[in-house]
N, C-alpha and C positions, 0 to 999 in steps of 0.2 A: 406912820412916828402920833398917831391917837392911843394916847396911855391905856385908853379901855382895850382895844385891838389889840395891843402889844401883850397886854393881861390873858387875852383870852386866847391869842397864838403859844402866850407858856403857860396856861394852865392845859389846854389841847396838849402841849408835847408834855407835859407832865403826867396827866393823865394815860397818852401811850406807854411812856416808862413802867408808869405805875404799873400797869396791862400785863405790858412782860417779865415786871418784878414777880405780880403774883405767880406767873405763870412756873417761872425758872423754879419760883421757893415749892410751890404744889408739887413740881416733880420731883422736885430733890426729896419733900417730906416722905414720896411714896415711895422712893429707893429703899428707904431704912428700914431694915429687919421689923413687920409689924409683929401690934400683937397679935392676941387670937381674937379674929373676925369671923363674921361670915360668909361676909364681903370684902371686895374692896370698892371702894364708888366711885366714878367723880359726875362732876356736874359743870355746868357749864349754860351762857347766854349770852346771844347777839341778836345786833338787830337784823331786822327781816325788810324793814317798810320800805318800799318797792316807791317809783315815781306819784307826786303827790299834787301834780297837776294837769288836768286835759285827758286822764288815763278813768277810762268804766271802773267803777266801783263793781266787785263780783257779790256774788250773794241773792239778793230781790229782782235781777236778768232786766235792768232798768237802762238804759242806756242815759238814759236822762242823770242818772247819779255819777256823774263826772267827778271829779278827785279835784278838789280846789284848796285843800291843806293838812292838816293833822291835828287832830286833838287828843290821841297818843298813838307812840312810835307803836311796830310791831313787833315781836323777836323770836328767837327760837329757841327753845328749852331742849335741849339736851341731858340727859341720863344713861350714864355707863353700867353697867353691873357684868362682876366679874367673879367667877368662883374660883375661891383659890385655891381650890385643892387639883384644880386642874388646869385651870386658865380660861376654861371655856367664856363667855362675853355673849352679851344683850345690851342693845342700845332700844331707847327709845326717843324719841323726838319730837314734841308737842310745837306746835307752830303757828303762829296770829295768821291764818290765811281761813279762806272759802274753805277750802279742802285738798289734803296732800294727793296728787295729779299725779297721775303713772310718768308725766312729762316731768315735776321737780324730781321728783323720787329718782326717775334715772338719771335726770341731773345730776343730782346729789351723788346718785353709785359711782356713776363714772369717778368722781369729784376723790372718792373716798379711798377710792382704788389706787389715785395716785399718789393719794396726801397716806394711807397705811398699808399700801401691798398686799391687801385682800385681809386685811385683819378684822374690817368693818362691810360686810356685805348687804345682798337683797335679804340674805340667809338668816343674819341676826339683827337685822336691823329693822326697825318700824315707824313709819311717820306720818306722824295725826294730824288733823289741823283744827285747829278748833273751832271752827265754822263762823267765825266772825262775817257779817254781811257787808262789812266797810273796811276788806282789804285789797290793792290794785286786783286787774283780773285780768284774763287776756293769759293766766296759765294754764292750761288744757290743751289737748293734742287732738279735743274731739268739737266739731265745729256749733254742735247746740251749745256747750258753755262758752265758749267766746261769739257767739251771735251777739250779744247787748254789748260787748264792747270793741266789735268790729273786727274780729278775730284776734290772732295771737299778740302779744307783749314782751317781747322778750325781754327788756328790762325788770317787769315784773317778776319773771322769774328766774330773772340774774341774781337780783335781791335776795329770793326767797334761797336759791343754791347756796350763792357765796355765803347768809348768816347763817344757812345750817351748819356747813362746813365748818364756819368758826365756833359756832356753839359747839361742836365736832371736839375740834382739836383743845377748846378749850379745858372740856369735861376727859379728854382722853391725856392731858397737860397736869388734869387732878384730881387723878383715880389715888386715894388711899385708902385703908381701911376704914371700914364704918361698919354700924353696927345698924339694922334698916329692922323696924319694926310696922306691921300691919295692928288698924283702926278705922275705925270709921262716927260718924255721925249722923244725926237725924239735921234738913236743913225744915226747921219750922221751928217755936219759941221757948223748945229748949235749950236749945244754942242761940238762937239771934232774941234775945228779950223782948218784946214786946212785939213779936214779927205776927201777920196775920195769917192766921189759919182760915182754910185748909192750904190756900195758896200764896206761901211764904217768896217764895221764892221763883215757879213754875206751875203754870195752869195748862192745863189741855187746850188746846184748840182749836181739836175735833171731837165733840164730847161726847156726840149721836157718834159719827163711827165707832169709837170706844165701847160704847155700852150693843155692839152688835159683837162683841165677841160674850160666848154663853157667863151665865150669870154665876154657874158655879165656880169659874175659873176666875172671873170676879170680884165673887167675893171670899179670894183670898189672900187679897191683897190690898192693903189701904187708899183706895183712891185710885184716880186715872191718873198722877203722877208720883214718879219715884222720888220719893225725900231721901233717898239716906245716899250720905255722901262717903264711896270709901276710899281711904286714903294708904298714902306711904309713907314711913317715917324714916330723913337718913339722916345719922349723926357719925360726927366724927368718931372712932374708936379712940383714939387718946385721949382725947379733952373733953368729948361729950358735947362738944359746939355742934350747933344746927346745922349740915349742908344743904339739906334741901326736903322737900317735898313733892307728890305725885300726887292727887285725885282726879275721880271721875266723878261726875255729875251732870244730869240731864235737865236741861235746859240752852234754846236758842239762843246764841245771840244778834238778839235783833230788839234793843233796846234805841240803839242807834238806830234811826229808819229812814227809807232810801232817798228820804229830804233831802238829807245832810251829807254832804262832797267830801266831810271830812274823814280822812283817816282813822280807824280807831280800831281796837283792842275788844270793844264795846266791855260787857258785865264782865267776863272772865276774863278779859285783861285787864280790867282794876281789877278787880279779884287781888291776879298776882300781884298787881301793883303796891297793892295795899299790905299784903303775905307778906312781901321781898321788907318791904322798907319799914313793917316792922320789926324784922328779923336783924338786916343791915342798919338801921338805924338811917341819920337823915347823910343827906349829900344824891350827887345826879344818878336815878336810876338806872336799871337797868344790864346793870354792870357787875352783877353780885358781890361778896362771894355766894349768901345763901340763896338758891335758885326754886322758884315754887313752880307747878305748871298742874293749870285748871283743865284737865281736858274732857273731853266731851263723851257723854253715853248717849244712849238711849232719847234721844231728841226730837225727833220725825213728826211727833203731833205737842210737842213740849213750847208753850210761849213764857217770855220773861213779861211780858204786859198784861199782870196778873189781877188786873181789877177788873177784867172781861171785856167785850167787846159789844160797843153802842156806834146809834147813828150818830153821825159828826154830826157836834152843835146842838145832839139833844140825849135828856137818860135814857133815851126809848135803845133798850137789849137786843142786842142784830145775833146770838150765841145760837144761832140755829142751825137748822142742819143746812141750807143754803147761805146763811152767810150774807146778805143782801138787805137791800133798806129801800122803802118805795116813794118813789115823788106820788108828788097831788093827781097826779095821772093812774096810778099803781101801776107804774113802772120801774124794776129794781133794780138797783143799782149796786154793784159789788162794791164801785167806790167809794159809797156811805160810809161803808160798815167796816169799824175800823177797832184794834184794840188798845186797850190804853193802858200803859204803865202806870207805877206809883207816883212818880216824881211829876212836878211840874211841869218840865221838859224833857225831850229824848236826855241831854244829859244827865240830869237827877235822875231818871229814872235806871241809868247805868248806873251809876255811883250808889243807887239804895240796894240794886236787885247783887250787883259786886260785891258790896260789901257785906249782904248775909250773905254770899255764899268767903268769904272771907271768914267770916266770923264762926261760921260753921266749921273750917277747915283750920283756924285757929284750934276749936274747941279739939276737935278730935288727935291736931298734931298735938298738944301737950297732955293726950291722955293714950295715947298709942303706945302700949307697955309689951304690947304680945310680939314674940321673934316674926318676922317674915318666912325663918323657913331656909334651908338650903339650898342651893345650886340652880341653875340658872338654863332654859334650852327650846326650841324656838322653832316652828316648821311651815313652811311657805307654798301652798299651791297656786298655779295662776288655773284660770277655768273659762273654756271657751261657753260660753254662753249662748252659743246656738244649736250646742250637743250636751246639754244641761239638762240631765233628771232627777228625780226623787221617785223613792217608794212610801206612799204614804202612810197611814196604818191598817186601811181597811184592805193594803194588798193593792192597790193600783199603783201605776210608776206614772208620772204625769212629768211633759217635758216646759221645758222655758218656753216662753213667747218671743217671738221676731219682735226686738225694742219697736215701742210705739206710743205714745201721752197720749192721754188722753182729752176731752172738750172742758173736763172739769177742772184740767192743769192752768187752762187759760186764765179762770178765775184769777188766780192769785190765793193767799189767805188773807188772813185778818190783819197779819202783822205786818202784811206787805198789797193789798189788793193788784189786779193787773191796771184798775180801770179801763178795762174793756168789758163795757158793762151791759155786754150783749152774750157776756157765760156768765155762770155761777158757780158752784159748790154743787154736788147731788142735784144735778139737771143736764139735760143732753140740751139747755140750752147753747145757742153760738149763733154765730157769724155767717154769714151764709158764704158773704165773700170772701173769709177766714178758709173755709171749709173746701170752696173751690179750688182756694189756690195753692192749698196742703194737699190734695187730689192730684194735680195737675205736676207738683212736684214729688208726688212717689203716691199710686194708689197703694193700698195692702188689699192682696187677695182676702177673697172670701173666708179662708180656714185660716187665716193669722185675726183676722175681727172675728171670729166664731173662738179663739185660742183668747184675746182679751177680753171674752165676755163677761161682766156687764158694761166694761169700758166703753166707750163710744173712741173711735179715734179720731183725733185730732190731726197729729203728724205721724206721719211712720217712718219715726227714725234712721230703722235698719234700712231701709230703700233708698238714703239718702249718703250721697257720696261725695261731694261735691261741694269744696274743692279737695275736702277729705273727709272719712269717716263721720257721722253725726255725732255718736255716740260708739262707747266702748262695746265690745264684744268680746276678748279676753281680762277677765276682772284678778285681781291681787286679793286673797285670803291669808290670814296669819295668826298666831297664836304664839303667844309669849309666854313662856315662866318666869317668875321669877318667885323661888322658896312656892310657899301655896297661892300667889297668885298670880293666876292666868290674865292675860290680855289677849281677847280676841279683836282683831283687827279690821273692822270691813267698811266696803270703799262704797258707800252708801248710808241712807238715812231710816234706820230701823225709829217705828214706834214704841210706842212703850211698851205695849202689850205684846207686840211684835220681840223685841229686846229681854224681855221677860221668857218669855218660851224659849230663846236661844241659848241664855247664860243659865236655865237649870237643863235645859239638856246635856250643855255641855260640860257643866258638874258632875252630873250624873254617872258618865263617862269615864269621868278622868277619878272620880272617887271609886266606881268600882274597879278602875284597875290600878287605883291604888297610888295616883299619881299625885294627889287631894287627899285630904283629909276632910272630914264632915263640915271643919270649922274654915277650909279655904274655902277663897273670892275668886268668883270668874267675874270681871267687868266686859262691858261690849260697848269696843269705840266706835260711832259713827266716825265716817267721812276721814278713813284712815287707810294708806295704798291703793287712793284713787277716788274716783266717784262715778256712781252708777243712778243718782235721785233715789228714792223712795225705794222701803219694804214696810209694810199693811202686812196684817196678818191673815188672813183668805178669808173671813169671816169681815174685818173693816174690808179688804178690798169690793167687799160688794156694793158695799154701800156707797164708793167715788164718789168722796171729799175729797181733797186739792191730795192729799196723799196718795190717795191712791190710784186717780188720774196720773199720777205721776210715778209710779211703783212701772218702769219701763218695760218689762221683762214677765209680765200677765198677772195673775193671780195666786198660781205658787211659787212666785220670786224667793217668801220666805224659806215654805220648804226644801226649797233647793240650796239657798242659801247656807240654809240649817245641817241642810245633808253634808257638806262641804267641809264644814267649819266640825261637825260630829267626826269626818271621818281622817281629819286631821287629828285631831282629839284620840284617835286608837293611832295613828302614828305618831304622837308623842310617847303614849302609854305604851308602846312597841317598841318603841326604839329604830324606826323603822321610817323611809319617805318616801315621796312618788314625784322623779324628777319632772319638771315642767317648765315651760319657757315662756316668757313675757310679752308682752304684747308689741310689734315692730311700730314703734310711731313714725307719720309723715317724716319726711325730710327734708322739706320744704313747707312750711306753713303758712299761712296768705297772713299779713302782716299791714295794716291799711293807716297806722297811727304814723302819722311823720314828725318826725326827730326836730329839734330844735335848731330853725336856721341861724337866727342870732337875736341878741338883747341891746339894744340901743335903751342909755340913760334918759331920762328926760331931756326936753331941751332946755340948753341953754345951765344944765347942771349934770350930777356926777349921779355914782351908782353910790347908794350910801346914804343919799341927800333925804332928811327928812321930807317929807309930803305936808302931813299930818301928825303936830307933836302931840304930848300927851298935855290932859289940858289942866291951865296954873291950878294951883292950889295944892293941897296938902290930902292926903290920904289917912285912912283905915283898915282895917282887916273888914271884909266882907263887900267892899269898893269893888269898882271895874279899871284899871287900865291900860291904855290904848292909843296904838304910833301906830302912823303906815308910814311905811320908808320903800323907795326907788330899787326896786331889786331885781331880779332876772330870776331865768324860768328855771325849777328847781327840777327839772327833769335832765340838769346840766352834773350832777353830781348827790346823789341821793343821800351823802352826810350818814352812813353807815354808822352807827358806834357816836354819833356827834348831834348834832341838832342845828337848825335852821332858825331859831327861836333862846333866848334864854333870859334870864331874869338873872343881876347885879345887885350885890349888895356892898357898900362899900364902909369899912371898916378903918383901924387903924394899921391893919398889917395889907392893908390897900382894898382892891376889890376880889371879893367871896362869890361865888357860885351859887343860886338859890334854889333856880330851878331851869327846865327849857321844857322843849316840846313833847317831852316825855311826859310830862306832869300833865295831870287830867285838869289844874289849875291856869296851866298856858293853853291858847291855842295859837296854831300860826294858818293863816290862810296866803292865800294867792289870788290874783288877780289879772290879767291881760289889761293894757292903755294902749290904746289905737295898735299896730300890727306888730311890734317887737320889745314894746315896754313891758314892765311889772311896777305890780303896784302890790308890797306886802304888808298885811296888817297884824302885828304883833300884841297878843290881848294877854292879860296875866287877873284873873280873881285875886286878890289879894286873902292869902288862908285867914279863918280866923287866927292861927298861932303864930301867925307873921313878926319879926322881933322888930321893931322900933330903928327905924333908920334912913340912911336917902338909901335910891336905889336908879338901876336904870333896867331899860329893855334894851336885849342888841338882837342885832342881827346878822348870819353869818350866811352866806351864800357864794354863786359863781356864776361868772359871766361869759357868756360866747361873744367874742368879738366877733370879727372880719375876718374870713381867711379860718373861722374855727377854733380859734386858742381859749381856750377855758380859766381863766384867772377870776381867783377868789376876789369879794366883793366884798363890806358891811358899814352897817351905821349903825347908830345908838338912838334912842329917847334925851330928853334932858333929864338932869336926874334932878326927882324927885321925891318928896321923904314921906314915908307911912309913920304914922302916930299910934301912939297905944290909950 
């Protein structure tokens, strides 16, 4: 009977009806005889936010980084391009997660087959992760990437698969004639006024490794960071209204540090949020209709923490080959060498780096007037890395090594050091106990050690198969063509120079074979179609920093992966394809994360009761407002495309939604109280453009009762006033 609750329920139902009506309207529009257009395009977005409590987040490989709430919700953004001349189609899905793993892709493929009866398959769909380091983990089927999360977390996988399917359904239902253009922009002070140079939004975190590449090759480029953002612009052919945008820019989403337990799309999620809000206008975000995807580039060695690396609490730089700081006894510590972002804290740094990507994208979008060209195509190959080879320019044939991780990997990076101070980058220093333990698990044969030279092996992952394989052996490689754009989807993290070499090699083949013109564009998308760690150049591999130590298949990984992609380019040019089979994933995965047993309300109280209300007094833009409410465990209901936390304003028409936990100015936090009680904290940082009026913070959750029944619960703060 609470009026706020009733209004919230009414609003939620209205949003669902509007969502269905939008689908019906878009579908009916697509059936009308179209005007002349190069493509029919559909765009869609849907929430994929996984469990927001007690689940380890993936990216930093730290078991201490457990989810405690939500900074911004995660989304899947789907784009479908159809050639109206022959009905051929391709789809690209950009999803806010650490990587598009084989597990979530195969899960999506099965659902797509049921939903669309073979219209969208592994042959014509690319799934790419943004590589945020603040998304729920446990989404791989390989133990090395589930070690920190204590195994598999099916709820994380389900959220991703369900959300990606819904995004594809929205995109499919919205297909309409569209004009598609291509453009680019430099992410620098020409598009971002006042942006510091040369590191506006990205910085190379392994400059000493980059310098190992030939000087003549380095001289061809403007520094050790890719500044160019390539962008696709999609507009309605009938109305000229903006439908969507895709762009690629290389930078790690590691503005949010591992000390945060908040789920977040990081700087790329913030950039997408800003772009979509700029077109869609005010209202709850993440619902469309304009959809903007900020996809990943060759960011293996690229950090968003552009101010450099320093010893903690000092102005002493630690941008050295080893990335360590020394104590008063002369002992090195990787834990004390941290990269520094441009903001006062991780939240401000996330917004700054995201804003700079948004401004560059907006600049490119409004100036993109070159038609993308016609036609779509795709190629896919699964490759068994245990048999993979490449032919070098000097005539030698080289092979991939059985997978192994180097000792320098254990040092971590300056974005997220391991805190195991016995390890450092570019050294063989290590922890004798851990080395002995790893050899007990699996000792690499001498020929394997020689194969990986100069990497010193810490973990022989190819020899570890319990409870299931630690790393993949069969990898997915894809090329997707949309007119004069080719997307090379790779299952790992190419460094800057590795990406440059591969992109240029692919383009040369496609230009020579007449698939692309000289002005055609090839982008390389990291963390797409699986994950198998890093890919450095041969020269960078010799230097053995973190990225090289994490290049699992040895010094010739880059040459081998590039050759595979060139073979796919040749197949695309010749209209042929080679059959291959995906890896068979384990039928049973280790899942140790317990589910929610029961939720209890506070003693002598009820769910939704306020524990600590908003402080008395009025507020102005820039202030922080906060309330604590007795809630329940967020894993009972992920509330996809809904929210746990929302902000409402009272006007003459009733309660109006202002923001929710997808907006960066709101934060939803959860903590356990006692054995089975929960306290949720809702925080709103009042934006500078907030309207004067009366507001409330509202919580919506779901409680699990004795017997397993789950029921909705809610609570609200007191009414408070915002003044101008």
